N, C-alpha and C positions, 0 to 999 in steps of 0.2 A: 187480643185485646180489643175490648169495645168501649169507645168513648164518645160522649155526647158534648156538642158545642152549639153555642147560640152567639148572636151578636148583641152587644150593649154599646150604644154610642159609637158605632163602627169599629168596635173592638171585639174580637172573638174571645169568649169566655167559656170555661167548662160548665157543663150542666150536670146535675146529679142524676137525671133520668131523661127519658124520651119526652120531648115536647113538639109542638107543632112549629113548622118552619125552623128545624134545628138541623144540624148536621151531625150524622152518625158516621164515625171513623172507625174502621175495623182493620187491625193490622195483625198479620200472622195468627188468624184465628185458631183456637184449639178445637177439639171435637165437640166439647159442651158448648162452645160459642157458635160453632156452625149449626148444632141442633137449635140453639136459640134463633139463629137467623132464619132457619126454615120453618120454625113453628111460630115465633112472635111476629117476625117480619114477613112471613109467607113468600120467602125467596126460593125458587125452584133449586133443588140440588144440583141439577145438571149445569145451572148458571154459575153456581158457586165453584163447581169443578172446573169449569171454563175460565173463570177468572183467576183461579189459584194455580193454573197451568201456566208455567212461564213461557211455553211456546205457542200460547194463543195469540192470534192476530187482532188487530183493532177491528172493531165491527159496531154496529148499532142495530137494535131490535127492540120490539115491544113485547113484553111478557106480563101478561095479567095487568095489574095497576101500575107497573113500572116501565119507564123507558130505560132500556139497559144499554149503557155505553161502556165499551172496553176500549182503552187508549193505552198505548205503549210508552212508558217512561223510562228515562235513563237512571241507572243506579250504580253506585260503586260495587265492584266485584269483589266478594270476600272470600272466594273459594281458592283452591290451589292451582288454577288454571293460569294465573298471572295475566289474565286479560283485564285491563283496567276498569272498563265499563261494560255492562250488559244492559239489555232492556228487559222490562217485565211489565205485565198487564196491570193496569190499574182500572178497577171496575166502578163505574158510577151508576147507581140505581136511583132514578129520579122519579118521585111521586109528588103528588098535590101537597102532601103534608110534611115531607122531610126528603133530604138526600142521604144516600148511604154510599160511602166510598170503602172499597174493599181492595186490600193488597196483601200479598203474601210476604213482603219485605218492607221494613221501615225505609221510608224514602223522604227526599228534601221536599218534594211537592207538598205533602200534607203537613210535614213539619213546619214548613214556611207558613202555612195557613194557621196553624195552631199557636205559633210564636209571632203572629201579627206582622208578617214581613211583607204582605201584600196589602197595598193601600186601598181603602174604600171597598174592602171585601163585603159583599151583600148576600147574606143567606136567605133573605125574604124573597128574593127573585131568583127562582130556579135557573132560568136561563143565564142570568149574569153570573151566577155561581159557577155553572159549568163552563162558560166562556172564559172566565178568569183563570179557572183552572188550567184550560187548554193554553192560554196565553203563557202562563207560568211554565208549562211543560216545554213549550217551544224555546222560551228563555233559558230553561235549564240545559236543553240541548246545545244551545249556542255557547253557554258558559262552559260546558264539559268539552266542547269542541276546541275552545281556546285552551283549556288545559292540556288537551291532546297535543296541540300545536306547539305549546311551550315545551312540554316533556320531549317533543320530537327535536326541537332544536337543541336541547342539552345533550341528547343522545348523539346527535350529528356531531357536536364538538368533540365528544369522546371517540367517536367511531373514526375520525380523521386520523388519530395515532394509533388506532388499535388494529391487531391482526387476529382477533378473536371474534367469535360469532355471537357472543352475549348480547351486544348491543343490537345487532341485527335481528336477533330473536325478539328482542323488546319492540323494535318496530313492527315485527310480524304480529305481536300481541295486540298492538294498538291498532293495526290494520283490521284485525278481527273485530275490535270495538266499533270500527267505522262501518263494518259491514252490518253489525247489529243495528246501528244508527240509521243507516240507509234504508234497511228493510222496514224498520219500525216507522220511521218518518213518512215512507211513502203510504203505508197502510193507514196511518194516522190521517194523512191527506184525503184519502178516499173516504174515510169515515166522516171527516169534517164536511166534505162536499155533500155527502148523503144527509148529514144533519142540517146543513143549510136548506136543502130542498125539502126537508120534512115538515110535518105540522109543527115541530119544535120551532121552526124558523118564523113563526108569527111573532115577531118582536118589534120593539120600536126602533127609531132611528139610531139611537145611542148603542143598542145592542147590535144592530146590523153593522155599524162601524167596527164594534168590537170584534165581531166574528170575522169581518174582512181583515183586521189587523191579525187576528190569530192565524188565518190561512196564509197571509203574507209572511208572518214570522215562520211558520212551519216550512213554507217554500224556501225561504232564506236559509233554514237549518238544513233542507235537502241540498241546496246548492253548496253550501259550506261543507257539507259532508263529501259531496262528490269531489269538490276541489282538494280537500284534505287526502282523499283516497287516492286521486290521481298524483298528488305530490309524494304521498308515502310510497306508492308502488314505484314511481320513478326513482325516489330516493333510495329504496332498498335495491333496485337493480344496479344503480350506481355504486353503492357502497358495497354490494356483493362483488362487484368487479374490482373495487379498490382493495378490499380485504384479500381477494385472490391475488392481485398484483403485488400487495405487500408481502405475501407469503412467497411468491416467487422470487422477489428481490432478496428475501432472508435466505432462501434456498441457494440462490445464486452466489451470494456473499459467502456462505458457509462453504459451498463447493470451492470458490476460489482460495479461500483460506486453507482448505485441505490440501489443494494441489501445491500451494507454496510450502506448506510445512512438510509436504511428502519429499521435497527435493533434497533436504539434508538426511532425511530417513533413508532414501534410496542411495546416497553416497555412502553413508555409513554401513549400509548393507552390503555394498561391494567391497569395502575394506574389511568387513568382517567375516568374509568368506573363509571356510576352512581348507586353506591351500597351503603350499609350502611358503615360508616366510620370505624367501628369496624373491618370490614371484609377485609379492604384494609392493606397489610403488611406496616409496617413502618408509619402507620398513627399516632401512639402515640409517635414516636420517633422524638425528636427535630432534628436530624440529617438526617431524612428520605430522604429529597430531595437530600442531598449531596450523600447519599449511592445510591440512584437510578441513580443519574447522572454519578457517577464514575462507576457503574455497566454497564450503557448504553455505556460509552466510552470504557470500557474494552471489552464488547462484539463486539463492532464496530472494535477495534484493533485486536482482535482474528480473526474476519472475513477478516479484510485487510491482516493479515499475512497468512491466509489460501489461499486467493486468489492469494496472491504474490507468495507463494510457487508453486502454480498451473501455474505460469507465465501468469496470467490473468490481470496483471497490468503492 
């Protein structure tokens, strides 16, 4: 899908066609739309291939009339891998006349721009446009990290009373998201530092403050990701030990119960032997069955009290 947007009174509004100083948003382009991008907008096919490749790293380069920026953004994962968040490339192609954003997945970054969730968004200034997107991306990382932290706390409450591995596997999936975040944020940082040193950095004081804010926010996201990764790893190790200990406690309890219940079974087996009646104790006693029953219960009770004293119950 190819959309055109402009700004009117600091409000992002849709446009019917391409205009100067507009924003062209491309999401999950079809084959015909890719042809349009290569023919009408003169975008090299290999650049489109890189941007639409989910494994592409963040980078910056100049190709023809475009300054090409590839930045990694966080998105919700909708496949069957159970990983909550992944990162995908967002391509920004900056020219003197307009800016093109290209992504293979619909994302919150471009949706926030379209829905006017970013204050004072300026499309007339290419530098400001790019830097505001960068700032929004860093904010989105921090927001998703908070969601991961909240989900982690909920899982910890469940895992305290669980002997299953389901919650532990959920923590492992979230740790994978943190790995995606860490790798992408670090590549974004390198790209932003290179951008700051490039010709693109010829900006006024306000833009310089903005790019510094962007770099600070990105570094904060890196630190938060590192902290959450360390906490997650420690939590997984701790709760793996807890789950293993819980299973050992259950097995110990079941073994103790089996031993206690085996005592009357053993007694009844002795008295159920196929031998002469006269050789079986209490065979002539009319209360023999009751005596054996009470004796079995007594022995089981003694066994229970013994194991209880040893804290095995």
